[in-house]
BAGUTOR-185738 format. One record per residue: residue in one letter; x, y, z of N, C-alpha, C in turn. Coordinates in nm, 2 decimals, decimal comma. Atoms other than C-alpha are relative to their C-alpha. Example, Ala and Ser with C-alpha at 12.3 -4.5 7.8 and 13.67 -1.06 7.14 Angstrom:
// residues 2
R  type     n_u     n_v     n_w    ca_u    ca_v    ca_w     c_u     c_v     c_w
R     A    0,09   -0,12    0,00    1,23   -0,45    0,78    0,09    0,12    0,00
R     S   -0,09   -0,11    0,00    1,37   -0,11    0,71   -0,08    0,11    0,08
//
This chain:
// residues 106
R  type     n_u     n_v     n_w    ca_u    ca_v    ca_w     c_u     c_v     c_w
R     M   -0,08    0,05   -0,11    0,22    1,20   -1,64    0,04   -0,14   -0,04
R     L   -0,06    0,13    0,03    0,45    0,91   -1,71    0,07   -0,06    0,13
R     I   -0,05    0,06   -0,13    0,52    0,68   -1,41    0,06   -0,14   -0,04
R     Q   -0,07    0,13    0,04    0,78    0,40   -1,45   -0,03   -0,10    0,11
R     I    0,02    0,11   -0,09    0,69    0,07   -1,30    0,11   -0,10   -0,02
R     R   -0,11    0,08    0,01    0,98   -0,16   -1,23   -0,04   -0,14   -0,06
R     E    0,04    0,12    0,07    0,96   -0,46   -1,47    0,05   -0,12    0,09
R     D   -0,06    0,12   -0,08    1,18   -0,69   -1,24   -0,09   -0,03    0,12
R     L    0,09    0,03   -0,12    0,92   -0,66   -0,96   -0,15   -0,01   -0,05
R     M    0,14    0,00    0,05    0,61   -0,66   -1,19   -0,08   -0,13    0,04
R     V    0,07    0,12   -0,03    0,53   -1,03   -1,13   -0,06    0,00    0,14
R     K    0,05    0,00   -0,13    0,50   -0,99   -0,76   -0,11    0,10    0,02
R     Q    0,10   -0,10    0,00    0,31   -0,67   -0,80   -0,13   -0,05   -0,05
R     L    0,12    0,06    0,06    0,06   -0,84   -1,03   -0,06   -0,10    0,09
R     Q    0,05    0,11   -0,09    0,03   -1,13   -0,79   -0,08    0,06    0,11
R     F    0,07   -0,06   -0,11   -0,07   -0,90   -0,51   -0,12    0,08   -0,05
R     T    0,12   -0,09    0,04   -0,30   -0,66   -0,71   -0,11   -0,09   -0,05
R     K    0,11    0,08    0,05   -0,50   -0,94   -0,87   -0,07   -0,07    0,12
R     K    0,06    0,08   -0,11   -0,56   -1,13   -0,54   -0,04    0,09    0,12
R     K    0,02   -0,09   -0,12   -0,57   -0,83   -0,30    0,03   -0,09    0,12
R     S   -0,04    0,10   -0,10   -0,38   -1,06   -0,06   -0,05    0,04    0,14
R     I    0,04   -0,02   -0,14   -0,51   -1,09    0,30    0,12    0,06    0,07
R     F   -0,11   -0,07   -0,07   -0,31   -0,85    0,51    0,04   -0,07    0,12
R     N   -0,06    0,07   -0,12   -0,09   -1,05    0,75    0,15    0,01   -0,01
R     N   -0,15   -0,02    0,00    0,27   -1,07    0,85    0,07   -0,11   -0,08
R     K   -0,07    0,10    0,09    0,35   -1,36    0,61    0,02    0,06   -0,14
R     I   -0,02   -0,06    0,13    0,34   -1,13    0,31    0,14    0,05   -0,01
R     E   -0,13   -0,05    0,02    0,68   -1,05    0,17   -0,01    0,12   -0,09
R     F    0,01   -0,12    0,07    0,67   -0,69    0,07    0,13    0,04   -0,07
R     P   -0,12   -0,04    0,07    0,92   -0,55   -0,18    0,07    0,11    0,06
R     E   -0,08   -0,12   -0,05    1,20   -0,32   -0,08    0,02    0,09   -0,12
R     A    0,00   -0,09    0,11    1,11   -0,07   -0,35   -0,10    0,11    0,03
R     P    0,10   -0,11   -0,02    0,92    0,26   -0,37   -0,13   -0,04   -0,06
R     G    0,13    0,02    0,07    0,55    0,26   -0,45   -0,11    0,06    0,08
R     V    0,13   -0,04   -0,05    0,19    0,32   -0,36   -0,07   -0,12    0,06
R     Y    0,08    0,11   -0,05   -0,03    0,11   -0,14   -0,14    0,04    0,03
R     K    0,14   -0,03   -0,02   -0,41    0,09   -0,10   -0,05   -0,11    0,10
R     F    0,06    0,09   -0,10   -0,58   -0,06    0,21   -0,15   -0,01   -0,03
R     Y    0,14    0,04    0,02   -0,92   -0,23    0,17   -0,06   -0,05    0,13
R     N    0,07    0,06   -0,11   -1,18   -0,31    0,43   -0,06   -0,13   -0,04
R     G    0,06    0,13    0,03   -1,38   -0,63    0,45   -0,10    0,00   -0,12
R     N    0,09   -0,01    0,11   -1,62   -0,50    0,19    0,07    0,04   -0,13
R     E   -0,09   -0,04    0,12   -1,33   -0,44   -0,06   -0,02    0,14   -0,04
R     K    0,00   -0,14    0,03   -1,37   -0,07   -0,03    0,13    0,06    0,04
R     I   -0,13   -0,06   -0,03   -1,05    0,14   -0,04   -0,02    0,10    0,12
R     I    0,02   -0,08   -0,12   -1,01    0,30    0,30    0,12    0,09    0,02
R     Y   -0,12   -0,08   -0,01   -0,66    0,45    0,26    0,10   -0,02   -0,11
R     I   -0,10    0,00    0,10   -0,40    0,53    0,00    0,12    0,07    0,05
R     G   -0,12   -0,06   -0,04   -0,04    0,60    0,08    0,12   -0,03   -0,09
R     K   -0,12    0,02    0,08    0,31    0,61   -0,06    0,11   -0,04    0,09
R     A   -0,12    0,04   -0,08    0,64    0,47    0,06    0,13    0,01   -0,08
R     K   -0,14    0,01    0,06    1,01    0,51   -0,01    0,04   -0,14   -0,01
R     V   -0,02    0,14    0,00    1,04    0,15    0,08   -0,13   -0,07    0,05
R     L    0,13    0,06   -0,04    0,71   -0,05    0,08    0,01   -0,10    0,11
R     K   -0,01    0,10   -0,11    0,84   -0,33    0,30    0,00    0,07    0,14
R     N   -0,01   -0,06   -0,14    0,93   -0,09    0,59   -0,13    0,07    0,03
R     R    0,12   -0,07   -0,03    0,61    0,12    0,56   -0,11   -0,09    0,03
R     L    0,11    0,10   -0,02    0,37   -0,17    0,53    0,01   -0,08    0,12
R     S   -0,02    0,08   -0,12    0,53   -0,37    0,80   -0,04    0,08    0,13
R     S    0,03   -0,08   -0,12    0,47   -0,08    1,04   -0,15   -0,01    0,03
R     Y    0,14    0,02   -0,02    0,10   -0,14    1,00   -0,04   -0,14    0,06
R     L    0,02    0,13   -0,05    0,13   -0,50    1,11    0,00   -0,01    0,15
R     F   -0,02    0,01   -0,15    0,23   -0,43    1,47   -0,07    0,12    0,07
R     S    0,06   -0,11   -0,08    0,02   -0,24    1,72    0,10    0,06    0,09
R     N   -0,10   -0,08   -0,08    0,19    0,03    1,91   -0,09    0,08    0,10
R     K    0,07   -0,07   -0,10    0,07    0,19    2,24   -0,01    0,15   -0,04
R     D    0,00   -0,14    0,04    0,16    0,53    2,09   -0,09    0,03   -0,12
R     D    0,09   -0,03    0,12   -0,08    0,49    1,79   -0,12    0,08    0,05
R     S    0,11   -0,08   -0,03   -0,35    0,75    1,78   -0,13   -0,09   -0,02
R     R    0,12    0,08    0,02   -0,71    0,62    1,80   -0,04   -0,02   -0,14
R     K    0,03    0,01    0,15   -0,76    0,70    1,43    0,09   -0,11   -0,06
R     L   -0,08    0,10    0,06   -0,46    0,49    1,34   -0,03   -0,14    0,05
R     Q    0,04    0,13   -0,05   -0,57    0,20    1,57   -0,12   -0,05   -0,07
R     K    0,12    0,03    0,07   -0,91    0,21    1,40    0,03   -0,05   -0,14
R     L   -0,04    0,04    0,13   -0,75    0,20    1,06    0,06   -0,13   -0,01
R     K   -0,07    0,13   -0,01   -0,53   -0,09    1,15   -0,10   -0,12    0,02
R     K    0,10    0,10   -0,02   -0,83   -0,29    1,27   -0,09   -0,02   -0,12
R     S    0,09    0,01    0,12   -1,02   -0,22    0,95    0,07   -0,06   -0,12
R     I   -0,07    0,05    0,12   -0,75   -0,33    0,71   -0,02   -0,15   -0,02
R     K    0,02    0,15    0,03   -0,84   -0,67    0,55    0,09   -0,04   -0,12
R     F   -0,08    0,03    0,12   -0,65   -0,65    0,21    0,09    0,12   -0,03
R     V   -0,09   -0,11    0,04   -0,36   -0,46    0,07    0,03   -0,03   -0,15
R     E   -0,04    0,00    0,14   -0,27   -0,38   -0,29    0,10    0,11   -0,01
R     F   -0,10   -0,10    0,02    0,04   -0,20   -0,40    0,05    0,00   -0,14
R     I   -0,06   -0,02    0,13    0,20   -0,06   -0,71    0,14    0,04    0,02
R     I   -0,15   -0,03   -0,01    0,58   -0,06   -0,74    0,03    0,11   -0,10
R     T   -0,04   -0,10    0,10    0,72    0,25   -0,90    0,16    0,00   -0,01
R     D   -0,14    0,00    0,03    1,07    0,33   -1,03    0,07    0,08    0,11
R     N   -0,07   -0,08   -0,10    1,14    0,60   -0,77   -0,11    0,07    0,09
R     E    0,09   -0,06   -0,10    0,99    0,80   -0,48   -0,08    0,11   -0,06
R     S    0,07   -0,11    0,07    0,89    1,09   -0,70   -0,12   -0,05   -0,07
R     D    0,11    0,06    0,07    0,68    0,87   -0,92   -0,11   -0,05    0,10
R     A    0,09    0,05   -0,11    0,52    0,72   -0,60   -0,09    0,12    0,05
R     L    0,08   -0,12   -0,04    0,42    1,07   -0,49   -0,10    0,04   -0,10
R     L    0,09   -0,04    0,11    0,27    1,16   -0,82   -0,12   -0,10   -0,01
R     L    0,10    0,10    0,01    0,08    0,83   -0,84   -0,10    0,01    0,12
R     E    0,09   -0,01   -0,12   -0,05    0,87   -0,48   -0,10    0,11   -0,01
R     Q    0,08   -0,12    0,02   -0,18    1,22   -0,55   -0,11   -0,02   -0,10
R     S    0,10    0,02    0,11   -0,35    1,11   -0,87   -0,11   -0,10    0,05
R     L    0,10    0,09   -0,05   -0,52    0,81   -0,70   -0,09    0,06    0,10
R     I    0,08   -0,06   -0,11   -0,64    1,01   -0,40   -0,10    0,09   -0,07
R     R    0,09   -0,09    0,07   -0,79    1,27   -0,64   -0,11   -0,08   -0,07
R     K    0,10    0,08    0,08   -0,96    1,00   -0,85   -0,09   -0,08    0,09
R     I    0,08    0,09   -0,08   -1,08    0,76   -0,58   -0,06    0,06    0,12
R     K    0,05   -0,07   -0,12   -1,13    0,99   -0,28   -0,04   -0,10    0,12
R     P    0,03    0,09   -0,11   -1,10    0,73    0,00   -0,04    0,06    0,13
//
């Protein structure tokens, strides 16, 4: 499996993956496809997901919504860090997400 990672966004991606930035609304997420991993306070991966546009998908986790299920509300409260990998396209993001889920089993 060959997954293309966009070189022009690599610096920001490395910046986030090395630091596992604290999840808050001051983070500038890229407008690119990719995979994201949510960590709890113990730095354990609790969720892996993919997005066509990381900025839109990750921003949706920052705001609470009355319509959120209890499971989603609990997940949002548990998120302490986010890490993401930028891919070249949505198909690569899907393949990477599936691979990470099989490997890590969050």
